N, C-alpha and C positions, 0 to 999 in steps of 0.2 A: 594478673590484676594490674590495671593501668595506674600510673601515678595520679591521674585525675581522680580516680575512684578512691585512692588512698587518702587524698587530701580532703575529699568531700565528706567521708564518713565521720571523722572527728567533729566536723562542724555540725552535722546533723545530730550527733550525740550530745554536743554541748547545748544545742538548742533544746533538745528533749529534756536534758538535765535542768536547764533554767526554767522550762515550763513546769517541770515536776516540782521544783523548789517553790516556784511562785504559787502553784496550786496548794502546796503543803502549808504555805504561810496563811492561806485564807482560813478564817475561823469557821467552825461548824455551828453556825448560829441557828438558834430556834427562834423564829420571829412570829408573833401573833399580832395581826393588825385588825382592828375593829372600827367600824364607823359608829361614832357616838352622837353625831349631829351633822347637819349639812356642812360639808367642807372641813370637817374636823375628825381626826382619827386618834385612837389610843393605840400605842405601839408598845408591846412587851418584848424585850430582848433577853434571851437566855444564852449565856456562854458556858459551854460544858467544862467539867473539871480537867479534861485532857488538854484543852487549850490553855487553861490557867497554869497547869503544870509545865507545859512547854514554854510558856513565857517566863516562869520562874527559872527554869533551866537555862534559858538564853541569858537572862539578866545575871544569874550567879556565875555562869561561864565567863562572861565578860568581866565580872568583878574579881574573879580569882586571880587573874594576872596582875592586878593593880592594887588590890586591897592592902591596906597598911594595918598590920596587927602587931602590937608590941611583942618583941621577942622573936619575930620571924621576918626574914627578908621578903620584900615584895614578890608575890608569886609562889611562895613556899609555905604559906600558912595552910593548915588543914581546912578542907572545904566545910566540914561540919561546923568548925569554929566560926568561919566566915558567915555561914548561914544563920547561926545564932546571933551574931553581932549585928548583922545588917538586915535581919528579917523584916523589920518594920519599914525601913527605907525602901527596900526592894519591893515590898508589897504595895507601897504607894505608887511606885513607878509602874508596876505591872497593872495595877488597877487603872491608872491613867492611860496607859498604852492600850489595854484591852478596850477601854471605853472609846477612845478615839478611833481605833481600828474598826470596831464594831459599827460605829456611826457611819464611817466612810463606806464600809462594805454594805451596810443597810441601804445607803443611797444608791449604790451601784446595782444592787440586785433587785431593788423594788423601785419602780419608777414613780416616785412620789414628787409631785409638783408642790414643794413646800414654799409657802409665801410668807412665813414668819419664823423667827428663830424659836426652836423648841425650848421650853422652860424645863430644865432638868436640874434638880438639886444634886450636884455631883457628890457633895459631902455625905448625902444620905445613902448613896450607893455603897453596898457592902461587898467586900471581897472575902467570901467565907473560907474557913479552913477546909471544909469539905462541901461538896456539892457545887452547883453552878453559880455563876455570878449573874444576878438578875436585876434588871432595872426597867422601868416603864415611864412613858411620858405621853403627853398629848401634843398634837401639832396641827396647825392650820394649813390646809392644802387648797390648791386651785379647784374650782368646781369641775366636776366630771359631766360632760355632755357630748352628744354627737354633733359634730360640726354640720350645720345645715348646708344644703346645696347653695353654693355661692357663685357658681359659674352660670352664665346665661341669664342673669336676672334682668328684668325689663326696667329701664331707667328713662324717665322723661327728661330731655335736655332742652332748656330754654334757648331759643335762637332769635336773632333779630339782625336785619340789615340796616345799619345806621345811615341815615340820609342827611341832607343839609339842615333839615328842621331839628334833628337831634343835636347836630354840631352847634347850631345857633342857640339852642337851649343850654347846652353845656358852656358856651361862651358867656351867656348871661349870668350863669352861676359864678363863673370865674370873675367877671366884672363886679358882681355883688361883693366879692371878698375885698375888692379895692375901692368900693364906693364910699361916698361921704353922705352924711345926713345934713340937710340944710333946712332951716325953718321955713314954714309956709303959713300963709294966712287963710288960704281957702279951706273948705271942709275936707275932712279926711276921705281918701279913696283907698281901694284895695292896693296893698303893697306899701302904703305909708307906715311910718313908725309913730306910735303913740307913747307919750310919757304919761303913766297913769298911777293912781293909787287904787288899790283893790281891797275890798273887804269880803270875807266869806262868812255866810251865816246859815244856820239851820233854824228856821223859824225866827224867833227873836234873839237866839243865842249867837253871839259872835264866835266863830271858830278861830279865825286868824285874820291878819291883815298884812299887807306889804305896801311899801311906798316907793315912788320914783322908779317904777318898772318901765323898761323900754321894750315895747312889744310891737311886732309887725302885724299888720292886719292881713290875716290869711283865713281860709275857710275853717281851719281847725286850730285851736290853741291847746297845747298840752302843758300841764304842770307835772311835777314829779309824781303826784298821786291823784290826778284828776284830768278830765278832758272837757273842753267846751266845743260843741259842734256849732257850725254856722256862725262862728265868731265874726266873720266879715259882715254878715247881714246886720248885726247889731251895731257895728262900729263905723261902717261907711256913712259919711255925712256928718259925723260928730265934729264939734269944735271945742276949744278949751272951755272948761266949766260944765260941759255936758256930763250927765250921769246915765249910765246904762246898766240894767240888771239882766243877767243871763244865767241860765241853769248850768250847773257843773255836775258831771257824772264822776263819782269817786271810784277809783280803781279797786278791784277786788283784793289787791295786795297792799293797800294803803296802810301806813303805820298805825293810823287810828282805826282800830278794829270795829268800833261802833258805827263808823261812817262807810264801811266797805260796801260798794255796790249801790249806795244811795245817791240821790240827786239833791243837791243843796243849791242855795242862791249865791251868786257873786254880784258885787256892785262895783263897777268901774267908774272912777272920776277922771275925766280927761284933763290933763294939765298943760300939755303941749303937743304939737303935731309937727312932724318932720317928714320931708320927702327924700327919696333916695336919688342921689346924683351919681350916675355911672361915669367912669372915666372914658374919654375918647381914645380910640385906637390910633394914637399918634405914634410916630416913629420912636419918640422918647419912651413912651409907655411900653411899646413892644420890646425895646431894648432892655428896659427894666425887668421885663419878664423873661428875657433871654432869647427872643426870637427876632429874626431879621425882617420878617414881613408878616402881614395878616394871614396870608396863605399858609405860611409855615406854622403859625399858631393854630389855624384850623386843622391842619394835618395832625398836629400833636394832640389836639382835643379828640380827633377821630380815633387815634391810637389809644387814648385813655378810655374811651367808650368800649373799644374792643377788649382791652385788658380787664375792665370791670366785668364785662360779659363772661370772659373766660373764668374769672374768679367765681362768679355766680354759678356758672355751670359746674365747677368743681365742688362748690359748697353744697348745692342741692343734690348732686349725684351722690356724694358721700352720705348726706342726710337720708336719701331714699334707700341706699344700700343698707345702712345700719338699721333703719326702720324695718325693712323686710327681714333682715336676719334676726333681729330681736323678737319679732313676732313669730318666727318659725321655730323657736326653741325655748324651752324653759331653762333658766340658769339660776340655781340656788347659790346665793352669794355667801361668802364667809362672814358671819355676823360681826366678828371682832374686827375684820378688815373694814367693813362698812363703818363701824363705830370709830375706828382710828381716823378714817378719811373724813368723816363728818366732824369730828372734834377738830381736826386740822382746819377744815373750812370755817367752822364756827370761830376759831381763834382769829383767823384773818378778818372775818366779818365784824367781830366785836371790836377789833382794833380800828377798823374803818369807821364804825359808829362813834367810838371815842374821839377820833380825829374830827368827826363831823359835829361834835358838841353834845352828843346825847349823854345824859346822866347815867350813873350806874343803875339807878332804879328803873329808868326807861329801858335800858338794855336788858335787865332781868325780865321785865315784862314782855320783851320781844323774843326771848331765848327759845320758848316753846315753838313759836311760829317759825323762827329761823331754823330750828332743828328739823321740823317737819319738812320744810322746803329743801333743806340741805340733804336730808335722807333721800328724797325722791331723785334729786339731781345726781347725787353720788351713786346711787344704785344703777341708774341708767348709764353713767359714765363707766362704771366697773363692768357692766354687762358688755358694753361695746369693747372695752379693753380686752376681756377674755375671748370674745369672738375674734377680734383682730389678731390676737396672739396665736389662736389656733390656725388661722389662715396663714400667718407667718410661718408657723411650723410646717403646715402642709405644703407650702410653696418653698420651704427651705430658705427663707429670707434672713439676711443678717445685716446689721448696721456696720458699715465700714468706718474707719477713722476719717476718711474723706467726707462721708455723710455728716459726721459730727462737725468737722471743720467748716463745711459749707453752711450748716445751720448756724453755727457761731458767727460766721461772716455775715449772714443775713441779719441776725439780731444786732450785730454791731452797726450795720448800715442803718437799720430802722431806728436805733437809739443814738446815732451819731457818736459812737464810741469806738475805741480800738478793739480789735479782736482779742488782744492780750488782756485788756481790762474785763471784757465780757467773760472770757474763760476763767479768769481769776475769781470773779464774782460768783460764777456758777459753781466752781470748786469750793469756795468758802461756804456757800449756802447749801452744799450737798445736792445740787440740782443737775449735775451732769448725768446721773443715772436716769432721772426723770426725762431729761432731754433725749436720751437714747431710746427710751420707751416710746416717746412721742414720734420720733423718727420711724421706728419700727412699725408703729400703728399706721402711719401715713403710707409707708411702703406696702403694707398689707392691703390697705384700702385701695391704693392705686392699682395693685395687682388684680384685686377682685373686680375693679371697674374696667380693667382691660378685657375681661371676659363678658362684660355686660352687653345687652342688646339695647341700643338707644333709639328712642322715638323723639324726633324733634317736635317741639311745641312752641307756640309763640311766647316770647318773654312777657311776663306780666310785671310791668313796672310799678313800683310803689308810688303812691300819691305823695308827692313832696310838697303839696300846697298846705303846709302846716307850719306852725310856729311853736318852738319848744322854749319854755321858761325854766331854766335850770336853777335860777336863784331864788325860787319860791315854791312852797308846797301848800296845798289847800289846807292840810291839817296843821300846818305850822311846824311840822317835824321834818327837817331836811336830813337826807341820808348821806349827803356829802356836801362839802363846801362848793360854792359856785365857782365855775371855771373863770379864769381871767377873761376880761372883755375881748382881748385880742384873739383868744382862742375860741370864742363863742360864735364867731361869724358875724357879729353885729358891726355894721359899718361905723367908721369913726366920725366924730363931729367935725364939720368943716371949720377950719380956723379962720 
């Protein structure tokens, strides 16, 4: 027999012994799992008397060498005396150890995707003198469903070749942000700004009124809860003192439930007219923007258009992907999880309404509607989450520390903060886990879209010939404070 063989056999023997000891340590659990509701299971665990006896034996064996019994040196007291004296303390230790080991083994042997902590009354669990130790509990688990086919899905991708006309339009938008409003004596034309008082009425009843609103003449005028079509036709040609009456269509989700979907009357009184004076592309103005020449500015605007198109392509691709997947499979959601998520959403929404000046009574009146809307949005988000999680599992995707740091860096740039401050805030608010989930979902969506079959379609650009009035609502109930004038895009008054 060679020396190599002599050295190898003890190692194999040790490995076998360790494996046998490890197997011996495992509990002989009897587990009964029943489905009692969608995504909810009742689990009954039974630990046999043999395992209980073994754990008592282990605990007392450890205790014998160190137990302090009056009249005996440590390690020399009779075992029966030690068992009588420490029975209760050891029983508590055995119960806790069996409980924790059984839960751990349960998780290893049964692939339960638990999404909430099981509620178990440990104090109510009994360690009997005879017979098995039994406990049961209910737990919420992820929905069980077959992952639909996610490879080779057909996705329509919007495409567009941007030309000089597109760059010119983008340049005009840029100049609008740096424009000034100057008084004019001529009648109003499309694109001018009107200073108006407006009254909203249903029949003879006044609903609300706003004063000194600065509104640009565009084809469409949007309030928080209503829209006026062909607004420009009504306002072109007006002068200070003129009054115009135009119909307003109330949004279906307006705060005032009685007005939803109805058309009421608005009355505009023109108080002043101002025209927009765009800045000239002088060297000083270009330098202020950070460009050396007009050509460099136009190149930058062309790049902006391409980046926006890429963003839109990613957005609509993910939207189509998730729409196809959610249609292809039924996912029963955990009711308690939906409830928790909705309550979290409602708490945020109520806080926003309070900041916006709503009274407690008004908030209570809206809670039912808010809850209904929150439920539908939450359910859709959760279905998308579980689908993307399954794709991540199928593709063996994981979030790396670098992924998290990159996302934190992006958030820091967007909010003009340091990465350290962003990380500290996320940790304080307990949002790092949510950030990791969002990253994993994006990785899963990106991977699924790598398998997609794309069909290029012309980009449908949104009609931007509209004016939004954030500082007023038709019903008079604003859902948020008006943005500061500098952030609203309204040109400044000429000094």
